[in-house]
C-alpha positions in Angstrom: 79.5 103.7 117.1 78.0 106.6 115.1 80.4 105.9 112.3 79.5 102.2 112.4 75.9 102.9 111.8 76.8 105.5 109.1 78.8 102.9 107.2 75.8 100.5 107.2 73.5 103.3 106.0 75.8 104.0 103.0 75.5 100.3 102.1 71.7 100.6 102.2 71.7 103.9 100.3 73.7 102.3 97.5 71.2 99.5 97.2 68.3 102.0 97.1 70.1 104.1 94.4 70.5 101.1 92.0 66.9 100.1 92.9 65.8 103.5 91.4 68.1 103.1 88.4 67.2 99.8 86.9 69.3 100.1 83.8 72.5 100.8 85.8 71.7 97.9 88.0 71.3 95.5 85.0 74.7 96.5 83.5 76.3 96.2 86.9 75.3 92.6 87.3 77.3 91.4 84.3 80.8 91.5 85.8 79.7 89.7 88.9 78.1 86.9 86.9 81.2 86.4 84.8 83.4 86.3 88.0 81.0 83.9 89.7 81.2 81.5 86.8 85.0 81.6 86.8 85.3 81.2 90.6 82.7 78.4 90.7 84.5 76.5 87.9 87.8 76.8 89.8 86.3 75.6 93.1 84.5 72.7 91.4 87.7 71.6 89.7 89.5 71.8 93.0 86.8 69.7 94.7 87.0 67.1 91.9 90.8 66.9 91.5 92.1 68.4 94.7 92.9 65.0 96.1 94.9 64.1 93.0 96.8 67.4 93.3 97.7 66.8 96.9 98.7 63.2 96.1 101.1 64.5 93.4 102.5 67.1 95.8 103.2 64.6 98.6 105.1 61.6 97.1 106.9 61.1 100.4 103.6 59.8 101.9 103.3 56.9 99.4 105.1 54.5 101.6 103.3 55.4 104.8 101.3 52.7 106.5 97.5 52.8 106.4 95.5 54.8 107.4 98.1 57.6 108.0 98.7 58.5 104.3 95.0 58.7 103.6 94.3 60.8 106.7 97.2 63.1 106.0 96.3 63.7 102.4 92.6 64.1 103.2 93.5 66.7 105.8 95.6 68.6 103.3 92.9 68.4 100.7 90.4 69.9 103.1 92.8 72.7 104.0 93.5 73.4 100.4 89.8 73.7 99.6 89.1 75.8 102.7 91.9 78.2 101.9 90.8 78.5 98.3 87.2 79.3 99.5 88.5 81.9 101.9 90.7 83.5 99.2 87.7 83.5 96.8 85.7 85.5 99.3 88.6 88.0 99.8 89.4 88.4 96.2 85.9 88.2 94.6 85.4 92.0 94.8 88.8 92.8 93.4 88.4 90.4 90.4 84.8 91.6 89.7 85.9 95.2 89.8 88.8 94.5 87.5 86.6 92.7 85.0 83.9 95.3 85.3 86.0 98.4 85.5 84.2 100.2 82.6 80.8 99.2 84.0 81.5 100.3 87.6 83.4 103.4 86.5 80.3 104.6 84.7 78.0 103.6 87.5 80.1 105.5 90.1 80.3 108.6 87.9 76.5 108.6 87.5 76.1 108.3 91.3 78.4 111.3 91.8 76.5 113.4 89.2 73.2 112.4 90.8 74.1 113.5 94.4 76.4 116.4 93.6 74.8 119.8 94.2 76.2 121.1 90.9 75.6 117.8 89.0 79.2 117.2 88.2 81.6 114.3 88.9 85.4 114.1 89.3 87.1 112.7 86.2 90.4 110.9 86.0 91.1 112.2 82.4 93.2 109.1 81.9 92.8 106.8 78.9 91.0 103.5 79.5 94.1 101.4 79.1 95.9 103.5 81.8 92.9 103.2 84.2 92.8 99.4 83.7 96.5 99.1 84.4 96.3 101.2 87.6 93.2 99.2 88.7 95.0 95.9 88.0 98.2 97.0 89.7 96.4 98.3 92.8 94.1 95.2 93.0 97.1 92.9 92.9 98.7 94.8 95.8 95.5 94.6 97.8 95.0 90.9 97.0 98.5 90.1 98.2 97.8 91.9 101.5 94.5 90.1 101.8 96.2 86.7 101.1 98.8 87.3 103.8 95.9 88.0 106.3 94.0 85.0 105.0 96.9 82.6 105.6 97.6 84.2 109.1 94.0 83.9 110.2 93.6 80.4 108.8 96.7 79.3 110.9 95.3 81.1 114.0 92.0 79.2 113.5 93.7 76.1 114.9 94.4 77.9 118.3 92.0 76.3 120.8 89.0 78.5 121.9 90.3 81.8 120.3 90.5 80.1 116.9 86.8 79.4 117.1 85.6 82.7 118.7 88.0 85.7 118.3 89.7 84.8 115.0 86.4 84.5 113.0 85.4 88.0 114.2 88.7 89.4 113.2 88.5 87.7 109.9 85.2 89.3 109.1 86.5 92.7 110.1 89.6 92.3 107.9 87.5 91.0 105.0 85.2 94.0 105.4 88.1 96.4 105.4 89.5 95.0 102.1 86.1 94.8 100.5 85.5 98.5 101.3 89.0 99.4 100.0 88.3 97.8 96.7 84.8 99.3 96.3 85.8 102.8 97.2 88.8 102.6 94.9 86.4 103.0 91.9 85.5 106.5 93.1 88.8 107.5 94.8 90.9 106.6 91.7 88.9 109.1 89.7 89.9 111.7 92.4 93.6 110.8 92.0 93.9 109.1 95.4 96.7 106.6 95.3 96.4 103.2 97.0 98.6 104.1 100.0 96.6 107.2 100.6 93.4 105.2 100.2 94.5 102.8 102.9 95.5 105.6 105.2 92.2 107.3 104.6 90.2 104.2 105.4 92.3 103.4 108.5 91.4 106.9 109.8 87.7 106.0 109.8 87.9 102.2 110.6 84.5 102.1 112.3 82.8 103.7 109.2 84.6 101.1 107.0 83.6 98.2 109.2 80.0 99.3 109.3 80.0 99.3 105.5 82.2 96.3 104.7 81.6 93.8 107.4 77.8 93.3 106.8 78.7 93.0 103.1 81.3 90.3 103.8 78.8 88.3 105.8 76.2 88.7 103.0 78.8 87.5 100.4 79.1 84.2 102.2 75.6 83.3 100.8 76.0 81.9 97.2 75.0 84.3 94.4 74.3 87.2 96.9 77.6 88.9 96.0 76.5 89.2 92.3 73.3 90.9 93.1 74.7 93.3 95.8 77.8 94.4 93.8 76.1 97.3 91.8 74.6 98.7 95.0 77.8 98.2 96.9 79.7 100.3 94.3 77.0 103.0 94.5 77.2 103.0 98.3 81.0 103.1 98.3 80.9 106.1 96.0 78.6 107.9 98.5 81.0 106.9 101.3 84.0 108.1 99.3 82.3 111.6 99.1 82.0 111.5 102.9 85.7 110.5 103.3 86.8 113.3 101.0 84.6 115.9 102.7 82.5 116.6 99.6 78.9 118.0 99.6 76.2 115.5 98.9 72.7 116.5 97.9 70.1 114.1 99.4 66.4 113.9 99.1 65.8 116.2 102.0 68.3 118.8 100.9 72.1 119.4 100.8 74.1 118.2 103.7 77.8 118.7 104.2 79.5 115.4 104.9 82.5 115.8 107.1 85.5 113.6 106.3 89.3 113.6 105.8 90.6 115.3 102.7 93.7 114.1 100.9 95.0 116.7 98.4 
C-alpha cells in the first residue's frame, strides 16, 4: 500500500513541477492538442458513418426480416464505437508521446537536471531520427498489447455480474499500467532501457505503477483533461523512473535516496 500512495504522489509532484515551469507546460500542451483533434475527428466520423460501415460489412443481413437486421446492425455499430472509444483511451498517450517526442524528451531532461544532485541528466546520444524510430517501434508493440487486453476485457464485459463489477476494475488497472509504461518510456529510453526490460521493471513494482497510472486513467475519461495533464504526467513519470532506477533525487527538503530496481 505504501507504493500505491508513492505512485500517486509522483503524479502530483509532476503536476506541481510543470506548475512552477510555465514555459515547459505550454510547450507540453501542443502534442496533446494535436492528438485530441485527430482522435475527436476519427470518433465523430465513426459516429456519423459507423452505421454505413457496418451495413457495408454485413451484406448477409440484407434479407433478414424486420426488425432483426436493424437491431443486429445497431448492436454492431454500438460495439464498434465503444471499442474505438476504449482503444482511444488506451492509445492516446502512446500517440501523444510519439507526436510530441521532441517536446517531452526536452521536458523530461529538464526535470532530471532540476532534481539531480549534480544537475545532470542521462542522454541517449542517439540522433533524433533514431530516437523517433525506437519510440514508434516500442509504442506499436505496447499498443498491440493494449489492444489485445482491450478486446479481451470488452468480451468479458458481457459476463453477468463480473462484467459490470470486476472487469471494469481490472480494465482501469490494465490501462493505468500501460499509461505508466508509455510515460516512463520517455525517461527510461534515455537511460538505454529496452521495452522488455521496462515492462519487467514496472511489473516488479506494480502497486507503484497502479498508484500513478490508474488515477491518471480515470482522469483521462473526462474530455480534454488528458491534454492538460500530459506535461505533468511526463514530469511525474520521470521522477518515478529515477525511483525505479535507484537514482538520487534532490527534493525541496534535501537529497533523498530513492530505492528501486536497477537494470544495467
